[in-house]
C-alpha positions in Angstrom: 0.0 0.0 0.0 1.3 3.4 -0.9 2.0 5.8 2.0 -0.5 8.3 0.7 -3.2 5.6 0.7 -2.3 4.5 4.2 -2.5 8.1 5.5 -5.8 8.7 3.8 -7.4 5.6 5.3 -6.0 6.4 8.8 -7.3 10.0 8.6 -10.7 8.8 7.3 -10.9 6.3 10.2 -10.1 8.9 12.8 -12.7 11.2 11.3 -15.3 8.3 11.2 -15.9 8.8 7.5 -15.5 5.2 6.4 -18.2 2.7 5.7 -17.1 -0.9 5.6 -18.4 -3.7 3.4 -20.2 -4.1 0.1 -23.8 -4.2 1.5 -23.3 -1.2 3.8 -21.5 0.8 1.0 -24.3 0.0 -1.5 -26.9 1.2 1.0 -24.9 4.4 1.5 -24.7 4.9 -2.2 -28.4 4.5 -2.6 -29.1 7.0 0.2 -26.6 9.5 -1.5 -24.2 9.4 1.4 -21.1 8.1 -0.3 -18.6 10.3 -2.2 -15.9 7.7 -3.1 -15.2 4.0 -3.1 -11.9 2.3 -2.1 -11.5 -1.3 -3.4 -9.0 -4.0 -2.4 -7.0 -5.9 -5.1 -8.8 -9.2 -4.4 -12.5 -8.1 -4.5 -14.8 -10.7 -6.1 -15.5 -9.8 -9.7 -19.3 -10.1 -9.1 -19.1 -7.4 -6.4 -16.8 -5.2 -8.5 -19.2 -5.3 -11.5 -22.1 -4.4 -9.2 -20.1 -1.4 -7.7 -18.9 -0.3 -11.1 -22.4 -0.2 -12.6 -23.8 1.8 -9.7 -20.8 4.1 -9.4 -20.8 4.8 -13.1 -24.5 5.7 -13.1 -24.1 8.0 -10.1 -20.6 9.4 -11.1 -18.9 8.1 -7.9 -15.1 7.5 -8.3 -13.6 4.1 -7.5 -10.0 3.9 -6.2 -8.3 0.6 -6.7 -5.9 -0.1 -3.9 -2.8 -2.2 -4.3 -3.5 -4.4 -1.2 -5.6 -7.4 -0.5 -8.6 -7.5 1.8 -6.7 -9.1 4.7 -4.2 -6.2 4.9 -7.0 -3.6 4.4 -8.8 -5.2 7.3 -5.7 -5.0 9.5 -5.1 -1.4 8.4 -8.7 -0.6 9.6 -8.1 -2.4 12.9 -10.6 -5.2 12.0 -10.0 -9.0 12.5 -11.5 -9.8 9.1 -11.0 -9.1 5.4 -12.3 -5.9 3.9 -12.6 -5.5 0.2 -14.8 -2.4 0.0 -14.7 0.9 1.8 -17.0 3.8 1.2 -16.0 7.4 2.0 -18.9 9.3 3.6 -19.9 12.7 2.1 -19.0 15.7 4.2 
């Protein structure tokens, strides 16, 4: 993971601006509460296609991270894999 990505995730966690998991992120998108998506390198293709379709329609940017879900989970202080993070709107 790039240092800039690590810093961004750490800052977003501190500010409580991250939503974790595909279901929660999709709900947030549908409610208009998500401004950006962060995706791990090992996301399931089915989930990625679902996100890409919704994000393209609503003009929400997707950032592809260079790390796997396990490392992303550890970075977020969680004992499980995380493949999708949503950044809450301000």
